[in-house]
C-alpha positions in Angstrom: 23.1 -2.1 5.4 25.8 0.3 6.6 27.8 0.0 3.3 25.1 1.9 1.5 26.3 5.3 0.1 23.1 7.5 0.1 24.8 10.2 -2.1 25.8 7.7 -4.8 22.4 6.0 -4.6 20.7 9.3 -4.9 22.6 10.1 -8.0 21.6 6.8 -9.6 17.9 7.4 -8.7 17.9 11.0 -10.0 19.6 10.0 -13.4 17.1 7.1 -13.8 14.1 9.3 -13.0 15.4 12.0 -15.4 15.8 9.6 -18.2 12.4 8.2 -17.7 10.9 11.7 -17.6 12.6 12.5 -20.9 11.0 9.5 -22.4 7.7 10.5 -21.0 8.0 14.0 -22.5 9.0 12.6 -25.8 6.1 10.2 -26.0 3.6 12.9 -24.9 4.9 15.3 -27.5 4.9 12.6 -30.3 1.4 11.2 -29.5 -0.4 14.3 -28.2 -1.0 12.4 -24.9 -3.2 14.8 -22.8 -6.0 14.1 -20.3 -7.7 17.4 -20.8 -7.5 16.9 -24.6 -9.0 13.5 -24.2 -12.0 14.9 -22.2 -12.4 17.8 -24.7 -12.3 15.4 -27.6 -15.3 13.5 -26.1 -17.3 16.5 -25.1 -16.7 18.5 -28.3 -16.5 15.8 -30.9 -17.5 12.5 -29.5 -13.9 11.2 -30.2 -12.7 8.6 -27.6 -9.3 8.0 -29.1 -7.2 9.9 -26.7 -9.2 8.6 -23.8 -8.4 5.1 -24.8 -4.7 6.2 -24.7 -5.1 7.3 -21.1 -7.1 4.3 -20.0 -4.6 2.0 -21.6 -1.8 3.7 -19.6 -3.8 3.4 -16.4 -4.3 -0.4 -17.0 -0.7 -1.0 -17.7 0.4 1.1 -14.6 -2.1 -0.7 -12.4 -0.9 -4.2 -13.4 2.8 -3.3 -13.2 2.5 -1.7 -9.8 0.5 -4.5 -8.2 2.7 -7.1 -9.8 5.6 -5.5 -7.9 3.5 -5.5 -4.7 2.9 -9.3 -5.2 6.7 -9.8 -5.6 7.3 -8.0 -2.3 9.2 -5.1 -4.0 6.7 -2.3 -3.2 4.0 -1.5 -0.6 1.2 0.9 -1.4 1.1 2.0 2.2 4.6 3.5 1.9 3.4 5.8 -0.9 1.6 9.2 -0.6 -1.6 7.5 -1.8 -2.0 4.3 0.3 -2.1 5.6 3.9 -5.1 5.0 6.2 -6.5 8.5 5.9 -9.1 8.9 3.1 -9.3 12.7 2.4 -12.8 12.7 1.0 -13.5 16.5 0.7 -9.9 17.4 -0.2 -10.0 14.9 -3.1 -13.4 16.2 -4.3 -12.8 19.9 -4.0 -9.2 19.8 -5.1 -10.1 17.5 -8.0 -12.9 19.8 -9.2 -10.6 22.8 -9.0 -7.8 21.1 -10.8 -10.1 19.8 -13.6 -11.8 23.1 -14.1 -8.4 24.9 -14.1 -6.7 22.6 -16.6 -9.3 23.5 -19.2 -8.9 27.2 -18.6 -5.1 26.8 -18.8 -5.2 24.6 -22.0 -3.8 21.5 -20.3 -2.8 19.9 -17.0 0.6 20.1 -15.4 2.1 17.5 -17.7 0.8 19.2 -20.8 2.1 22.5 -19.6 5.6 21.0 -19.5 5.2 19.4 -22.9 4.1 22.7 -24.4 7.0 24.6 -22.8 9.3 22.2 -24.6 7.7 23.0 -27.9 8.1 26.8 -27.4 4.8 27.8 -25.8 5.4 30.9 -23.7 1.8 30.8 -22.4 2.6 27.5 -20.7 5.7 29.0 -19.2 3.5 31.6 -17.5 1.1 28.9 -16.4 4.2 26.9 -15.0 5.3 29.9 -12.8 1.8 30.8 -11.6 0.8 27.2 -10.9 4.1 26.6 -9.1 3.6 29.6 -6.8 0.0 28.7 -6.1 1.0 25.1 -5.4 3.8 26.1 -3.0 1.4 28.5 -1.2 -1.0 25.5 -0.8 1.8 23.3 0.5 3.3 25.7 3.0 1.7 29.2 2.7 -1.6 31.0 3.1 -3.7 28.6 1.2 -2.1 25.7 3.1 -3.6 27.1 6.3 -7.0 27.3 4.6 -6.7 23.8 3.2 -5.7 22.3 6.6 -8.4 24.1 8.5 -11.2 23.3 6.1 -11.3 20.4 3.6 -8.5 18.3 5.1 -10.5 18.0 8.3 -13.2 16.0 6.5 -11.7 12.6 6.3 -12.0 9.0 7.3 -9.2 7.1 9.0 -9.2 3.4 8.3 -7.6 0.7 10.5 -5.5 -0.3 7.6 -4.2 1.3 4.4 -6.8 2.5 1.8 -5.5 0.6 -1.2 -8.0 -2.1 -2.3 -5.6 -5.1 -1.7 -5.0 -4.0 1.9 -8.7 -3.3 2.5 -9.8 -6.7 1.2 -6.9 -8.5 3.0 -7.9 -6.9 6.3 -11.6 -7.9 5.9 -11.1 -11.4 4.6 -7.7 -12.5 5.9 -6.6 -13.4 2.4 -2.9 -12.9 1.5 -2.2 -9.3 0.3 0.3 -10.2 -2.3 -2.1 -12.5 -4.1 -4.9 -10.0 -3.8 -2.7 -7.2 -5.2 -1.9 -9.4 -8.3 -5.4 -10.5 -8.7 -7.1 -7.1 -8.4 -4.4 -5.5 -10.5 -4.9 -8.0 -13.3 -8.7 -7.9 -13.0 -9.2 -4.1 -13.0 -6.1 -3.2 -15.1 -6.9 -6.0 -17.5 -10.5 -4.8 -17.9 -9.3 -1.2 -18.6 -6.8 -2.5 -21.2 -9.5 -4.6 -22.9 -11.8 -1.6 -23.1 -9.0 0.6 -24.5 -8.1 -2.0 -27.2 -11.7 -3.0 -28.0 -12.1 -0.4 -30.9 -9.9 0.0 -33.9 -8.8 3.5 -32.8 -7.6 2.0 -29.5 -5.2 -0.3 -31.5 -3.7 2.5 -33.6 0.1 2.8 -33.4 0.0 6.2 -31.6 -2.6 5.0 -29.1 -0.7 1.9 -28.2 2.6 3.7 -28.0 1.2 6.3 -25.7 -0.8 3.9 -23.5 1.8 1.2 -23.1 4.8 3.7 -23.1 3.3 6.1 -20.5 2.0 3.2 -18.3 5.3 1.4 -18.4 7.2 4.7 -17.4 4.9 5.1 -14.4 5.7 1.6 -13.3 9.5 2.1 -13.9 9.5 5.3 -11.8 7.7 3.4 -9.0 10.5 0.8 -9.2 13.3 3.5 -9.2 11.8 5.2 -6.2 10.5 2.3 -4.2 13.0 -0.5 -5.0 16.2 1.1 -6.3 16.0 4.1 -4.0 14.8 2.2 -0.9 17.2 2.0 2.0 15.9 -0.1 4.9 18.3 1.5 7.3 20.0 4.8 6.6 23.5 4.8 8.0 23.0 8.3 9.3 19.6 7.9 10.9 19.1 4.1 11.2 15.6 4.6 9.7 14.0 3.5 6.5 14.3 6.0 3.7 13.4 6.5 0.1 16.2 8.6 -1.3 15.7 11.8 -3.4 12.0 12.2 -2.7 10.2 15.3 -1.4 7.6 13.3 0.5 10.1 10.9 2.0 7.9 8.1 0.7 8.2 6.2 -2.6 6.9 8.3 -5.5 6.1 8.1 -9.2 5.4 10.9 -11.6 3.3 13.9 -10.6 3.3 17.5 -11.9 1.9 20.0 -9.4 3.9 19.9 -6.1 7.0 18.9 -8.1 6.7 22.1 -10.1 6.5 24.1 -6.9 9.6 22.3 -5.6 11.4 23.1 -8.9 10.7 26.8 -8.5 11.9 26.6 -4.9 15.1 24.8 -5.9 15.8 27.4 -8.6 15.1 30.4 -6.4 17.2 29.0 -3.5 19.9 27.3 -5.5 22.7 28.4 -3.3 21.0 27.0 -0.2 22.8 23.7 0.4 19.7 22.3 2.0 17.8 22.5 -1.3 18.5 19.1 -2.9 17.4 17.7 -6.2 14.6 15.2 -6.0 12.8 12.8 -8.3 10.0 15.4 -8.7 12.4 18.2 -9.7 14.4 16.2 -12.3 11.2 14.7 -13.7 9.8 18.2 -14.3 12.9 19.2 -16.2 13.0 15.8 -18.0 9.5 16.2 -19.5 10.4 19.6 -20.9 13.7 18.2 -22.4 12.0 15.1 -23.9 9.3 17.3 -25.5 11.8 19.7 -26.9 13.9 17.0 -28.5 10.9 15.6 -30.4 9.5 19.0 -31.2 12.8 20.2 -32.7 13.4 16.9 -34.5 10.0 17.0 -36.2 10.0 20.7 -36.9 7.1 21.4 -34.5 9.0 23.9 -32.3 7.1 27.3 -32.4 7.2 30.3 -30.2 3.7 31.1 -29.1 2.3 33.8 -26.8 -0.9 35.3 -25.6 -3.1 36.9 -28.3 -5.6 38.8 -26.1 -6.3 39.8 -22.5 -9.1 37.3 -22.1 -6.8 34.4 -23.0 -4.2 35.7 -20.5 -6.9 35.9 -17.8 -8.1 32.4 -18.4 -4.6 30.9 -18.2 -3.8 32.8 -15.0 -7.0 31.7 -13.3 -6.5 28.2 -14.6 -3.0 28.1 -13.3 -4.1 29.2 -9.8 -6.9 26.6 -9.7 -4.5 23.8 -10.8 -1.8 24.8 -8.2 -4.3 25.0 -5.3 -6.5 22.1 -6.5 -3.6 19.8 -7.4 -2.0 20.1 -3.9 -5.3 19.8 -2.2 -6.3 16.7 -4.1 -2.7 15.2 -3.6 -2.1 15.1 -7.3 -3.0 15.9 -10.9 -4.1 13.8 -13.9 -0.8 12.1 -13.7 -0.1 12.1 -10.0 -3.6 10.8 -9.0 -4.9 9.7 -12.4 -2.0 7.4 -13.2 0.4 7.1 -10.3 -2.2 7.2 -7.5 -4.8 5.0 -9.3 -2.2 2.4 -10.1 -1.9 1.8 -6.3 -5.7 1.1 -6.2 -6.1 3.9 -3.6 -9.6 5.1 -2.6 -8.6 8.7 -2.5 -7.1 8.5 -5.9 -10.3 7.1 -7.4 -12.3 10.0 -5.8 -9.8 12.6 -6.9 -9.7 11.3 -10.5 -13.5 11.3 -10.7 -13.6 14.9 -9.5 -10.9 16.0 -11.9 -12.9 14.6 -14.8 -16.1 16.2 -13.6 -14.3 19.5 -13.2 -13.0 19.3 -16.7 -16.5 18.5 -18.2 -18.0 21.4 -16.2 -15.4 23.8 -17.6 -15.9 22.6 -21.1 -19.6 23.0 -20.9 -19.2 26.5 -19.4 -16.9 27.5 -22.3 -19.5 26.2 -24.8 -22.2 28.1 -23.0 -20.2 31.3 -23.2 -19.6 30.8 -26.9 -23.3 30.2 -27.6 -24.3 33.2 -25.5 -21.8 35.4 -27.3 -23.2 34.2 -30.7 
């Protein structure tokens, strides 16, 4: 293992993650892939098309991740989502905050990056404010509040919290077979639901669902397989190169936006290294810009009134604080986390959706009241 060159391996991992993020941004721009938009379509119009996109992506990611667990390539316990500590209140409170905030800010972290690539200056403001709020919740004043309050309400299990590990611990069945079986069962059911209606089989829906889900799986492979070093020559410890969490990672867009701002502000500090999260953040903007420019959809857009500005600022803060508290966003928990079959991820996802519905209902109430 001592012939591994961590610097060269890190470069391979970063370029691979960047390329996959460019593809993610291009698909999201081309197909209007957006979780907030999917929830809004249902609440406002009863249209489930974009929700079928998202559910299809979850099913694909779930099957892909757990197939790699069955092959022995990955272990959910070595990710941010599969540890033994179930952060119940953090997932609930953070998820509700993030879901409510993404409606006020006109989209989640991923959609913010996609809109920046298409010339939306409002999203650029959201990017900066969300990044600052997220960094404060990672290491600043709201981090102290988070650790001293919601993070204390948790359950520590004897094993990891992903479903295959939990079932294996209680039944004695082999974890690899359980991962494959549960991944196929749950992921297959989600895919079947997504494809059950004609709108779920439309070209854009299938492109978004399969494309985004496959990219999540590919980033897991890049981080957890390609970037895994069982024994680092310098420390003699296991390492996942080019990750902020020092564990294997897939796409997420709250903490990585904070780390991107940190890297830009302290660029001359040699200790600030590029990571999968940072290059993925940039990659989504680049991919979105390529498609927007190619299709003639690039347009400069700014705030039209003070109320709009206020909504986006409040939404950005809620997303930054909530996304870190819940350990992820609609992509970080809703796709990457859920693909590991983590209990905390399922809780966070449910809370995000609930927060989004509450915000949409609140907006409708305000409109009706004004009328």
